[in-house]
C-alpha positions as CSV (number, residue, x, y, z in Angstrom):
1,X,121.3,-96.4,123.5
2,X,124.6,-96.6,124.8
3,X,125.4,-93.1,126.2
4,X,128.7,-91.6,125.7
5,X,130.0,-88.6,127.4
6,X,131.4,-85.8,124.9
7,X,134.7,-85.6,126.9
8,X,137.5,-88.1,127.1
9,X,136.6,-91.6,127.0
10,X,138.6,-94.7,127.6
11,X,139.1,-97.7,125.1
12,X,137.6,-99.8,127.4
13,X,134.3,-97.7,127.5
14,X,134.0,-97.4,123.7
15,X,134.5,-101.4,123.2
16,X,131.6,-102.1,125.7
17,X,129.2,-98.9,124.0
18,X,129.8,-100.9,120.8
19,X,129.0,-104.2,122.5
20,X,125.7,-102.5,124.0
21,X,124.5,-101.2,120.6
22,X,125.3,-104.3,118.7
23,X,122.8,-106.4,121.2
24,X,120.1,-103.7,120.5
25,X,119.0,-103.7,123.9
26,X,116.3,-101.2,124.7
27,X,117.2,-99.4,128.0
28,X,115.2,-96.8,130.1
29,X,117.9,-96.2,132.5
30,X,121.7,-96.8,132.4
31,X,125.0,-96.0,134.3
32,X,128.7,-96.9,133.6
33,X,131.5,-96.6,136.0
34,X,134.6,-98.4,137.1
35,X,134.7,-100.2,140.4
36,X,136.9,-102.2,143.1
37,X,136.7,-105.4,144.0
38,X,133.7,-105.0,146.1
39,X,131.9,-103.4,142.7
40,X,132.0,-99.8,144.4
41,X,132.5,-97.2,142.0
42,X,135.9,-95.5,142.1
43,X,137.5,-93.1,139.4
44,X,137.6,-93.7,135.9
45,X,140.5,-95.9,134.8
46,X,141.3,-97.5,138.1
47,X,139.6,-100.4,139.9
48,X,139.1,-104.0,139.1
49,X,136.3,-103.8,136.8
50,X,134.1,-101.9,134.3
51,X,130.4,-101.9,135.4
52,X,127.4,-101.3,133.4
53,X,123.7,-101.0,134.7
54,X,120.5,-100.6,133.2
55,X,116.9,-101.0,133.8
56,X,114.5,-103.0,131.7
57,X,111.2,-104.5,132.7
58,X,111.2,-103.1,136.2
59,X,114.6,-105.0,137.0
60,X,118.3,-103.9,137.1
61,X,120.3,-105.4,135.1
62,X,124.3,-105.3,136.0
63,X,127.1,-106.8,134.0
64,X,130.8,-106.4,135.2
65,X,133.8,-107.0,133.1
66,X,137.4,-107.6,134.3
67,X,139.6,-104.5,133.5
68,X,142.0,-104.7,131.9
69,X,141.3,-108.1,130.6
70,X,137.9,-107.1,128.9
71,X,136.5,-110.6,129.9
72,X,132.8,-110.7,131.4
73,X,133.1,-111.0,135.5
74,X,129.7,-110.7,137.1
75,X,126.1,-110.7,135.5
76,X,122.6,-110.5,136.9
77,X,119.2,-108.9,137.5
78,X,118.2,-107.1,140.7
79,X,115.3,-105.2,142.3
80,X,117.1,-102.3,143.2
81,X,119.3,-99.5,141.6
82,X,122.3,-100.3,144.0
83,X,122.1,-103.8,142.8
84,X,121.8,-105.2,146.5
85,X,118.8,-107.6,146.3
86,X,119.3,-110.2,143.3
87,X,116.4,-111.7,141.5
88,X,116.9,-114.5,139.3
89,X,120.2,-115.8,138.4
90,X,123.5,-114.2,139.3
91,X,126.7,-115.5,137.5
92,X,130.2,-114.8,137.7
93,X,133.3,-116.0,135.8
94,X,137.2,-116.3,136.6
95,X,139.4,-114.1,134.8
96,X,140.0,-117.1,132.4
97,X,136.6,-117.3,131.3
98,X,135.8,-120.2,133.4
99,X,132.6,-120.1,135.1
100,X,132.9,-119.4,138.8
101,X,129.4,-119.3,140.5
102,X,126.0,-119.5,139.5
103,X,123.5,-118.5,142.0
104,X,119.7,-118.2,142.0
105,X,117.6,-115.4,143.9
106,X,114.0,-114.6,144.6
107,X,113.7,-111.0,145.6
108,X,117.3,-111.0,147.6
109,X,116.6,-114.4,149.4
110,X,118.9,-117.5,148.1
111,X,116.5,-119.9,146.5
112,X,117.3,-122.7,144.1
113,X,120.7,-124.2,143.2
114,X,124.1,-122.7,143.8
115,X,126.9,-123.8,142.1
116,X,130.6,-123.2,142.0
117,X,133.7,-124.0,140.0
118,X,137.3,-123.5,140.6
119,X,140.1,-121.8,138.1
120,X,140.3,-125.1,136.0
121,X,136.7,-125.8,135.6
122,X,136.2,-128.1,138.2
123,X,132.9,-128.2,140.3
124,X,133.6,-127.1,143.9
125,X,130.1,-127.2,145.4
126,X,126.4,-127.6,144.7
127,X,124.1,-126.3,147.2
128,X,120.1,-126.6,147.3
129,X,118.4,-123.4,148.9
130,X,114.7,-122.6,149.6
131,X,113.9,-119.2,150.6
132,X,117.3,-118.8,152.0
133,X,117.6,-122.1,153.8
134,X,119.5,-125.1,153.0
135,X,117.1,-128.1,151.9
136,X,118.2,-131.9,150.8
137,X,121.7,-132.3,149.7
138,X,124.5,-130.1,149.2
139,X,128.1,-131.0,148.5
140,X,131.3,-129.7,148.5
141,X,134.6,-131.2,146.5
142,X,138.5,-130.8,147.2
143,X,140.6,-129.5,144.1
144,X,141.4,-133.3,143.5
145,X,137.7,-134.3,143.0
146,X,137.3,-136.0,146.3
147,X,134.2,-135.2,148.2
148,X,135.0,-132.6,151.2
149,X,131.7,-132.1,152.7
150,X,128.0,-133.3,152.4
151,X,125.0,-131.6,154.3
152,X,121.6,-133.2,154.5
153,X,119.1,-130.3,155.4
154,X,115.5,-130.1,156.2
155,X,114.8,-126.6,154.8
156,X,113.9,-125.3,158.0
157,X,117.5,-124.6,159.2
158,X,118.5,-128.1,160.7
159,X,121.0,-130.3,159.0
160,X,123.7,-133.0,159.5
161,X,127.2,-132.3,158.2
162,X,129.8,-135.0,157.2
163,X,133.3,-133.9,156.2
164,X,136.4,-135.8,154.6
165,X,140.1,-135.0,153.7
166,X,141.5,-135.3,150.2
167,X,142.2,-139.0,150.7
168,X,138.4,-139.6,151.4
169,X,139.0,-140.1,155.3
170,X,136.0,-139.1,157.4
171,X,137.4,-136.1,159.6
172,X,134.2,-134.7,161.3
173,X,130.4,-135.0,161.5
174,X,127.9,-132.7,163.4
175,X,124.6,-131.1,163.4
176,X,123.5,-127.5,162.7
177,X,120.3,-125.5,163.6
178,X,119.3,-122.0,162.2
179,X,121.8,-123.0,159.4
180,X,124.5,-121.3,161.0
181,X,124.7,-122.7,164.7
182,X,126.3,-125.8,165.6
183,X,124.3,-128.2,168.1
184,X,124.8,-131.4,169.9
185,X,127.6,-133.6,169.6
186,X,130.5,-132.9,166.8
187,X,132.9,-135.4,166.5
188,X,136.6,-135.4,164.8
189,X,138.8,-137.9,163.6
190,X,142.3,-138.9,162.9
191,X,143.0,-140.1,159.4
192,X,143.3,-143.6,160.5
193,X,139.8,-143.2,161.8
194,X,140.4,-143.1,165.5
195,X,138.4,-140.5,167.5
196,X,140.4,-137.0,167.9
197,X,138.0,-134.8,169.7
198,X,134.4,-134.0,170.8
199,X,132.6,-130.9,171.1
200,X,129.2,-130.3,172.6
201,X,127.1,-127.5,171.4
202,X,123.5,-126.2,172.5
203,X,122.1,-123.7,169.8
204,X,125.8,-122.5,168.8
205,X,127.4,-122.1,172.2
206,X,129.9,-124.5,173.2
207,X,129.4,-126.4,176.5
208,X,132.1,-129.1,176.7
209,X,135.3,-130.4,175.1
210,X,137.2,-133.6,174.8
211,X,140.4,-134.4,173.0
212,X,142.1,-137.8,172.4
213,X,145.3,-139.2,171.4
214,X,145.5,-141.7,168.6
215,X,145.0,-144.6,171.1
216,X,142.0,-142.8,172.3
217,X,143.0,-141.9,175.7
218,X,141.3,-138.5,176.9
219,X,143.8,-135.9,177.2
220,X,143.4,-132.9,179.4
221,X,142.2,-129.8,178.3
222,X,144.0,-126.6,179.6
223,X,142.4,-124.0,177.6
224,X,138.8,-122.5,177.4
225,X,139.2,-121.5,173.9
226,X,138.1,-123.8,170.7
227,X,140.7,-126.7,170.3
228,X,142.1,-126.8,166.9
229,X,142.1,-130.4,165.5
230,X,145.4,-130.7,163.2
231,X,145.7,-133.0,160.4
232,X,147.3,-136.3,161.4
């Protein structure tokens, strides 16, 4: 049963209580509260979300609704009561009710297909994961629908990435190790295809830099910081 305190309850809480009763859910343990953007509990009536967690069949199910819109924001199942280890599918929605993300986990580890959408309902990314590592092909798209990034990964932390601008011009290419460490030579290009610069890495540590003008004339590097390659 949906627990209602004897003291004052907001209209928000009454609405979600009724929804839970209508669903006929058998609940072993349950908690409800208002939360901020990080889903941490805040005083009643404050925050961005109204959250309900309940335990069933050995897992914790958490649902968060936008406040005050009363539309669903996040829903998922978790191993722990604090809902820090997802297990299964965790979904989220934009305030306008369009899907935002759909992420799959196995006992806290990303595993399966991760999908994302923008506020207009267009797909923004599709990522394949195996036990926390990228595997196979993963893609991201610009808001205009053009491909932004494409990554080919071996499921062991090694991958290659190619990126394009919104006009379809290739802007960079390189390799990763351990999923997050740049490795080998990364190349950057002007919109006309001319080489704009290179960076050489060893397991995430940059060891060399080179920059070029649009006539592929090498430029002098006067800073030890990572160069910014502006859009041409």
